[in-house]
C-alpha positions in Angstrom: 18.9 83.5 31.8 17.1 81.4 34.4 13.6 82.5 35.5 13.1 82.3 39.3 9.7 81.2 40.4 8.7 83.6 43.2 6.1 81.1 44.6 8.9 78.6 45.3 10.7 81.0 47.6 9.5 81.0 51.2 9.1 84.3 52.9 10.9 84.6 56.2 9.0 86.0 59.1 10.9 87.6 61.8 11.3 85.3 64.8 9.7 86.9 67.8 11.5 86.7 71.1 9.6 85.4 74.1 8.4 88.1 76.4 10.4 88.3 79.6 8.3 87.3 82.7 8.0 90.0 85.2 10.3 89.4 88.2 9.1 89.4 91.7 11.4 92.2 92.8 11.8 93.1 96.4 10.4 96.5 97.3 13.0 98.5 99.1 12.0 101.5 101.3 13.8 103.9 103.6 14.6 102.5 107.0 13.9 104.1 110.4 16.5 105.9 112.4 16.2 103.1 115.0 16.9 100.4 112.4 19.8 102.3 111.0 21.3 102.4 114.5 20.7 98.7 115.1 22.3 97.8 111.7 25.3 100.0 112.5 25.8 98.3 115.9 25.5 94.8 114.3 27.9 95.7 111.5 30.4 97.1 113.9 30.4 93.9 115.9 30.5 91.6 112.9 33.5 93.5 111.5 35.5 92.5 114.6 35.1 88.8 113.6 37.9 87.2 111.5 37.8 87.3 107.7 34.6 89.4 107.5 34.0 92.1 104.9 31.0 94.4 104.2 30.1 95.6 100.8 27.4 97.9 99.6 24.4 96.2 98.1 21.3 98.2 96.9 21.0 100.2 100.1 22.0 97.2 102.2 25.4 96.0 103.5 26.3 92.5 102.3 28.4 90.7 104.9 30.9 88.1 103.6 33.0 85.5 105.2 35.8 85.3 102.7 34.0 85.0 99.4 30.7 83.7 100.8 27.8 86.1 101.6 26.0 85.1 104.8 23.9 88.2 105.7 22.7 91.6 104.6 21.9 94.5 106.9 19.8 97.5 106.0 22.0 100.6 105.6 19.7 103.2 103.9 17.0 100.9 102.5 15.0 98.1 103.9 12.4 95.6 102.9 9.2 94.0 104.3 8.7 93.3 107.1 10.2 96.5 108.3 13.1 96.1 110.8 14.4 92.9 109.1 17.9 91.7 108.4 18.7 88.9 105.9 20.4 85.7 106.8 21.8 83.0 104.5 22.2 79.5 105.6 23.9 77.2 103.1 23.3 74.6 104.3 20.7 75.1 107.0 21.3 72.6 109.8 18.2 70.6 110.9 18.5 71.8 114.5 18.5 75.5 113.4 15.6 74.8 111.0 13.5 73.5 114.0 14.5 76.4 116.1 13.4 78.9 113.4 10.0 77.2 113.1 9.2 78.2 116.6 10.4 81.9 116.3 7.8 84.3 114.9 10.6 86.8 114.0 11.6 84.6 111.1 10.0 84.7 107.6 10.9 83.5 104.2 12.7 85.9 101.8 11.9 84.2 98.5 13.4 86.9 96.3 16.8 85.1 96.4 15.9 81.5 96.9 15.1 79.2 99.8 18.5 79.6 101.5 17.7 83.2 102.6 15.5 84.1 105.5 14.5 87.4 107.2 14.8 88.0 110.9 12.8 90.9 112.2 14.1 93.1 115.0 11.2 94.4 117.0 13.2 96.0 119.8 16.7 96.5 121.0 16.3 93.3 123.0 16.4 91.4 119.7 19.9 92.5 119.0 21.4 89.7 121.1 19.3 87.1 119.3 20.2 88.6 115.9 23.9 88.3 116.8 23.3 84.6 117.8 21.7 83.9 114.4 24.3 85.9 112.5 27.0 83.8 114.2 25.3 80.6 113.0 24.9 82.0 109.4 28.6 82.9 109.6 29.5 79.3 110.6 27.4 77.9 107.7 29.2 80.2 105.3 32.4 78.3 106.2 30.7 75.0 105.7 30.6 73.9 109.3 27.3 72.8 110.8 26.1 74.9 113.7 25.7 73.1 117.1 
């Protein structure tokens, strides 16, 4: 019978998994009746455009052109700044980027990467401009540059 030297065997320590880093999660809050009305109006208009679908998304409505998402409208929940919609430009044409820089209603929405931006509606007068920007995000979702 062979004698086993216990000192020759190495003890295995359990491998500890790295701790997950806390995510910077967007804080969602209930939206105002006014914002609900504006989102409903914008969604109704967008759904008349060709090849557009809307899908629920964490209290928002994700708007898709085919398989590509290009916007999100608050349905029951919103984010900061209050009264904002999300727009995705992939790619963002240089001319639109310059126009955004001069518009205080735009802000970054870093929770989903640099291609997303927020556009804040301050009054019903901003709905026309929101539709203009949504139209350009819609075009970028197809891959055509906005003019």
